[in-house]
VMD Tcl script that draws the C-alpha trace (Angstrom):
set ca {
  {-83.54 69.85 -122.97}
  {-83.66 73.66 -122.24}
  {-84.16 76.73 -124.41}
  {-83.59 76.16 -127.91}
  {-80.71 73.48 -127.53}
  {-81.08 70.62 -129.90}
  {-78.47 68.45 -128.23}
  {-78.99 66.09 -125.55}
  {-75.29 64.40 -123.82}
  {-75.58 61.47 -121.78}
  {-74.24 58.03 -121.57}
  {-76.11 54.68 -122.75}
  {-75.41 52.17 -120.48}
  {-76.57 49.49 -122.76}
  {-76.64 45.75 -120.96}
  {-78.96 43.68 -120.12}
  {-78.39 44.27 -116.30}
  {-79.48 47.90 -116.86}
  {-83.19 47.25 -117.63}
  {-86.05 45.20 -116.56}
  {-89.39 44.34 -117.55}
  {-90.51 46.27 -120.66}
  {-87.59 48.74 -120.82}
  {-84.76 45.40 -121.46}
  {-82.17 46.24 -124.18}
  {-83.73 44.25 -126.98}
  {-86.64 46.51 -126.74}
  {-84.60 49.91 -126.39}
  {-82.30 49.09 -129.39}
  {-85.36 47.63 -131.61}
  {-87.15 51.05 -130.96}
  {-83.99 52.58 -132.20}
  {-83.20 50.76 -134.99}
  {-86.75 50.86 -136.48}
  {-88.64 53.56 -135.63}
  {-89.36 55.62 -138.36}
  {-88.09 58.58 -136.87}
  {-84.78 57.01 -136.30}
  {-82.60 58.84 -138.88}
  {-84.24 62.09 -136.69}
  {-82.99 60.75 -133.44}
  {-79.51 60.26 -134.38}
  {-79.03 63.47 -135.12}
  {-80.71 65.00 -132.04}
  {-78.75 62.83 -129.48}
  {-75.17 63.09 -128.72}
  {-73.67 59.95 -127.07}
  {-70.05 60.45 -125.17}
  {-69.81 56.88 -123.83}
  {-72.20 54.22 -125.47}
  {-72.05 50.69 -123.54}
  {-73.63 47.65 -125.34}
  {-71.90 44.53 -123.58}
  {-73.14 41.28 -122.69}
  {-75.87 41.08 -125.25}
  {-76.71 38.85 -127.78}
  {-76.44 41.46 -130.66}
  {-74.95 39.96 -133.84}
  {-73.78 41.31 -137.16}
  {-72.32 44.05 -138.48}
  {-71.40 46.77 -136.07}
  {-73.82 49.53 -136.94}
  {-72.62 52.05 -139.53}
  {-74.72 54.81 -137.46}
  {-72.51 55.21 -134.78}
  {-70.56 57.22 -137.49}
  {-72.81 59.90 -136.79}
  {-71.58 59.82 -133.16}
  {-68.35 62.05 -133.53}
  {-68.62 63.09 -129.93}
  {-68.45 59.58 -128.63}
  {-65.55 58.67 -126.85}
  {-65.91 55.42 -125.51}
  {-68.00 52.30 -127.32}
  {-67.84 49.17 -125.67}
  {-69.16 46.28 -127.34}
  {-68.11 43.47 -125.38}
  {-68.94 39.27 -125.18}
  {-71.47 39.79 -128.21}
  {-71.52 37.99 -131.60}
  {-70.65 41.40 -133.96}
  {-68.66 40.18 -137.05}
  {-67.47 43.21 -138.36}
  {-66.54 47.02 -138.04}
  {-67.28 49.01 -140.51}
  {-64.61 50.65 -141.54}
  {-65.97 53.99 -143.21}
  {-68.02 54.48 -139.90}
  {-65.57 53.89 -137.14}
  {-63.22 56.72 -138.63}
  {-65.67 59.34 -138.28}
  {-65.08 58.76 -134.68}
  {-62.21 60.96 -134.05}
  {-62.71 61.52 -130.15}
  {-63.02 58.44 -129.48}
  {-60.05 57.03 -126.82}
  {-61.48 53.47 -125.76}
  {-63.00 51.10 -128.19}
  {-63.18 47.53 -126.93}
  {-65.06 44.64 -128.84}
  {-63.80 41.94 -127.08}
  {-65.35 38.09 -126.82}
  {-67.50 38.44 -130.31}
  {-66.87 37.00 -133.77}
  {-65.08 40.02 -135.85}
  {-63.49 38.13 -139.31}
  {-61.40 39.46 -141.88}
  {-58.53 41.59 -141.87}
  {-57.56 43.93 -139.07}
  {-60.34 47.41 -139.75}
  {-57.13 49.76 -141.10}
  {-59.35 52.61 -140.41}
  {-59.24 52.46 -136.92}
  {-55.56 54.13 -137.29}
  {-57.04 56.92 -138.08}
  {-58.03 57.66 -134.05}
  {-56.01 59.68 -133.47}
  {-57.28 60.26 -130.05}
  {-57.89 56.79 -128.81}
  {-56.29 55.58 -125.32}
  {-57.37 51.72 -125.16}
  {-57.90 49.59 -128.33}
  {-59.02 46.19 -127.16}
  {-59.88 43.75 -129.76}
  {-59.53 40.38 -127.42}
  {-60.64 36.92 -128.66}
  {-61.99 37.50 -132.06}
  {-61.29 35.72 -135.63}
  {-59.06 38.40 -137.22}
  {-56.46 37.68 -140.03}
  {-53.96 39.28 -141.49}
  {-51.43 41.97 -140.39}
  {-51.35 44.39 -138.10}
  {-51.69 47.90 -140.21}
  {-48.74 50.23 -139.24}
  {-51.22 52.62 -138.94}
  {-51.93 50.96 -135.30}
  {-48.53 51.77 -134.68}
  {-48.92 55.72 -135.07}
  {-51.75 56.31 -132.70}
  {-49.60 58.54 -130.58}
  {-52.66 58.73 -127.93}
  {-52.56 55.02 -127.29}
  {-51.77 53.48 -124.51}
  {-53.60 49.73 -124.00}
  {-53.30 47.86 -126.96}
  {-54.62 44.01 -126.85}
  {-55.14 41.94 -129.55}
  {-55.00 38.77 -127.96}
  {-56.51 35.65 -129.29}
  {-56.86 36.05 -132.69}
  {-55.55 34.65 -135.70}
  {-53.36 37.97 -136.86}
  {-49.98 37.46 -138.61}
  {-46.84 38.96 -140.20}
  {-44.29 40.64 -137.76}
  {-44.02 43.80 -135.37}
  {-42.64 47.11 -137.03}
  {-38.78 47.46 -136.35}
  {-39.62 50.66 -134.77}
  {-42.41 49.76 -132.95}
  {-42.65 52.36 -130.33}
  {-41.44 55.51 -132.54}
  {-44.74 57.01 -132.13}
  {-46.42 54.77 -129.40}
  {-44.29 57.19 -126.99}
  {-47.79 56.57 -124.50}
  {-47.98 52.76 -124.23}
  {-48.34 51.10 -121.21}
  {-49.64 47.97 -122.17}
  {-49.23 45.38 -125.40}
  {-50.71 42.15 -125.20}
  {-50.65 40.06 -128.47}
  {-50.79 36.57 -127.10}
  {-51.86 33.22 -129.43}
  {-51.93 34.77 -132.56}
  {-49.72 33.83 -135.25}
  {-46.76 36.85 -135.41}
  {-43.26 35.87 -136.77}
  {-39.82 37.30 -137.02}
  {-38.05 39.06 -134.48}
  {-39.20 40.45 -131.64}
  {-38.25 44.07 -131.76}
  {-35.12 45.57 -129.69}
  {-37.36 49.37 -130.51}
  {-39.90 48.22 -127.56}
  {-37.05 49.73 -125.48}
  {-38.20 52.99 -126.11}
  {-41.25 52.36 -124.99}
  {-40.86 53.77 -121.91}
  {-43.93 53.62 -119.86}
  {-44.41 49.94 -120.84}
  {-45.56 47.94 -117.62}
  {-46.88 44.90 -119.64}
  {-45.18 43.24 -122.50}
  {-47.14 39.97 -123.46}
  {-46.17 38.13 -126.91}
  {-46.51 34.98 -125.60}
  {-47.53 32.18 -127.94}
  {-46.72 33.28 -131.61}
  {-44.19 32.06 -133.95}
  {-41.15 34.80 -132.75}
  {-37.55 33.75 -133.17}
  {-34.02 34.75 -132.75}
  {-33.13 35.63 -128.86}
  {-34.11 37.95 -126.21}
  {-33.68 41.42 -127.32}
  {-31.49 42.52 -124.33}
  {-32.36 46.14 -125.13}
  {-36.01 45.59 -123.59}
  {-34.59 45.36 -120.15}
  {-33.83 48.52 -119.91}
  {-37.75 48.99 -119.73}
  {-37.54 50.14 -116.05}
  {-41.39 50.04 -115.72}
  {-41.98 46.96 -116.91}
  {-43.81 44.71 -114.53}
  {-45.20 41.49 -116.62}
  {-42.90 40.08 -119.56}
  {-44.60 37.09 -121.18}
  {-42.41 35.72 -123.78}
  {-43.71 31.97 -123.71}
  {-44.89 29.58 -126.40}
  {-42.32 30.96 -129.29}
  {-39.17 29.90 -131.02}
  {-37.01 31.78 -129.11}
  {-33.04 30.57 -128.53}
  {-30.24 31.76 -126.68}
  {-29.51 32.40 -123.32}
  {-31.65 34.29 -120.27}
  {-29.85 37.70 -120.44}
  {-28.16 38.23 -117.24}
  {-29.67 41.77 -117.49}
  {-33.01 40.58 -116.52}
  {-31.88 41.25 -112.94}
  {-32.61 45.40 -113.82}
  {-36.18 45.08 -114.08}
  {-36.79 45.58 -110.44}
  {-40.66 45.81 -110.86}
  {-41.62 42.65 -112.55}
  {-43.73 40.56 -111.31}
  {-44.30 37.59 -113.86}
  {-41.70 36.36 -115.89}
  {-42.72 33.70 -117.98}
  {-40.60 32.30 -121.10}
  {-41.62 28.68 -121.04}
  {-42.32 26.30 -124.29}
  {-39.01 27.96 -125.93}
  {-35.42 26.74 -126.92}
  {-33.35 28.84 -124.33}
  {-30.29 27.22 -123.24}
  {-27.41 27.89 -120.63}
  {-28.20 28.13 -116.81}
  {-30.88 30.64 -115.25}
  {-29.13 33.42 -114.38}
  {-28.18 34.41 -110.70}
  {-29.35 38.37 -111.32}
  {-32.58 36.31 -110.92}
  {-32.52 37.38 -107.56}
  {-32.34 41.39 -107.74}
  {-36.43 40.62 -109.53}
  {-37.85 41.31 -105.12}
  {-41.11 41.70 -106.62}
  {-41.06 38.68 -108.78}
  {-44.49 36.42 -108.21}
  {-44.36 34.26 -111.07}
  {-41.45 32.60 -112.95}
  {-41.90 30.13 -115.19}
  {-38.76 28.89 -116.99}
  {-40.56 25.30 -117.85}
  {-39.92 23.67 -120.83}
  {-36.73 24.93 -122.61}
  {-33.14 23.32 -122.40}
  {-31.62 24.89 -119.23}
  {-28.80 23.47 -117.73}
  {-26.55 23.61 -114.37}
  {-27.62 24.09 -111.15}
  {-30.76 25.58 -110.14}
  {-29.01 29.01 -108.03}
  {-29.34 29.84 -104.68}
  {-30.41 33.25 -104.84}
  {-33.96 32.21 -105.76}
  {-34.45 31.51 -102.32}
  {-34.24 35.60 -102.09}
  {-37.39 36.23 -103.77}
  {-39.24 36.30 -100.47}
  {-43.08 37.46 -102.53}
  {-42.48 34.34 -105.03}
  {-45.68 32.54 -105.48}
  {-45.48 30.09 -108.43}
  {-42.41 28.64 -109.65}
  {-42.22 26.45 -112.79}
  {-38.90 24.95 -113.97}
  {-40.16 21.47 -115.15}
  {-39.03 19.73 -118.26}
  {-34.88 21.27 -118.80}
  {-31.79 19.92 -117.99}
  {-31.08 21.02 -114.43}
  {-28.93 19.13 -112.39}
  {-27.49 19.27 -108.80}
  {-29.66 19.63 -105.92}
  {-32.73 21.93 -104.72}
  {-31.62 25.03 -103.03}
  {-33.28 24.63 -99.62}
  {-33.53 28.14 -99.47}
  {-36.78 27.50 -101.84}
  {-38.40 25.88 -99.17}
  {-38.13 29.05 -96.91}
  {-40.18 31.34 -99.34}
  {-43.16 31.57 -96.66}
  {-45.57 33.01 -100.17}
  {-44.45 29.99 -102.59}
  {-47.79 28.16 -103.22}
  {-46.95 25.97 -106.46}
  {-43.92 24.55 -107.60}
  {-42.98 22.36 -109.96}
  {-39.33 20.89 -110.52}
  {-40.37 17.27 -112.53}
  {-38.96 16.13 -115.82}
  {-35.53 17.29 -114.69}
  {-31.79 15.89 -113.17}
  {-31.81 17.01 -110.08}
  {-30.27 14.87 -107.34}
  {-29.61 15.17 -103.43}
  {-32.69 14.62 -100.80}
  {-34.99 17.23 -99.46}
  {-34.47 19.19 -96.29}
  {-35.73 17.37 -93.23}
  {-35.64 20.10 -90.77}
  {-39.01 21.47 -90.29}
  {-37.35 24.98 -90.05}
  {-37.01 24.19 -94.16}
  {-40.88 23.97 -94.84}
  {-42.28 26.88 -93.99}
  {-44.01 27.63 -97.43}
  {-47.89 26.86 -98.01}
  {-46.83 24.88 -100.46}
  {-50.51 23.52 -102.80}
  {-48.38 22.00 -105.24}
  {-45.14 20.34 -104.98}
  {-44.13 18.59 -108.14}
  {-40.69 16.33 -108.29}
  {-40.90 13.64 -110.86}
  {-38.71 11.83 -113.06}
  {-35.42 13.37 -110.75}
  {-32.65 11.80 -109.08}
  {-34.00 13.06 -105.49}
  {-33.21 10.40 -102.84}
  {-33.43 10.23 -99.02}
  {-36.62 9.99 -96.97}
  {-39.72 11.84 -97.84}
  {-40.03 14.39 -94.58}
  {-43.30 14.72 -93.07}
  {-43.16 18.24 -93.87}
  {-44.12 18.07 -97.71}
  {-47.85 16.51 -96.24}
  {-48.79 19.85 -96.33}
  {-48.54 20.29 -99.99}
  {-52.33 19.43 -101.06}
  {-50.83 17.92 -104.18}
  {-47.56 15.92 -104.03}
  {-45.60 13.93 -106.86}
}
mol new
graphics top color blue
foreach p $ca { graphics top sphere $p radius 0.5 }
foreach p [lrange $ca 0 end-1] q [lrange $ca 1 end] { graphics top cylinder $p $q radius 0.2 }
display resetview
């Protein structure tokens, strides 16, 4: 500190690995929380970044965080905090990143988080939050990342979810209790590269509007109650790397336009009601690593082109009505398969010796 300055701006990096001996994280926290001069210290120090992750803190997040109006980053991951004090958190008007993943947050979603109009990342992954997501969260125009995966949130997503979320790039709300339709208005989140809404209770069909999201790299809608067919427009998502629609009630055939997804690494349509033959065009997915189509009603033979995808590591086609035989020529076994599942089908003929390359064959 120099001159008459009364403020010190610094970053508090506060985890078990940052301190050793008598200056461990717990010791520093005790001195800050219980010193008779603590209330004076709070006003003398101005934090910008605060990392308290990977400790054993518990109870309510301290209300004195509300004193730090200049705080831009608050990371409390991997602790046992149970509550975010609403009045205090709303004072952090400069906050850009709030991450409280892997804690024990309980009760309703803290609605005052919606007052943080500079927030870019909100990560509350793996907690026990209940109730609906406050509409104010979807009014944070600066928000880029929203991760509420593994909570107990219910209710539905607003129809105009992207009316103000123009900058949103990642929405991940996996393993909650959200219901209703997947909003077609998601198509207005033009910067979106991840949409993960798997394992909720969404109904209806896959809205074709969201297939206009040209930047989308990951589309995860598995484990819901979605019906209808897979829109042929799926082939317009040229940057898509993950497509997971497993554990739904999707019918019809796999669209031939799937071959346009030249960046695809993971394709999972397992446990649906798909029928018809497997399109040979899947063999054009030269970056594909994982193909899961088990537990459907697919028929016909397995396209030989699949066995020429050198990147393919895991392929599960069990519990269908597939027939025919496996390709015998070694020229069709260029894959690096670690897992090959063909159980409960009608495949005949000889098992080629090339199958021995697969670490696990069922």
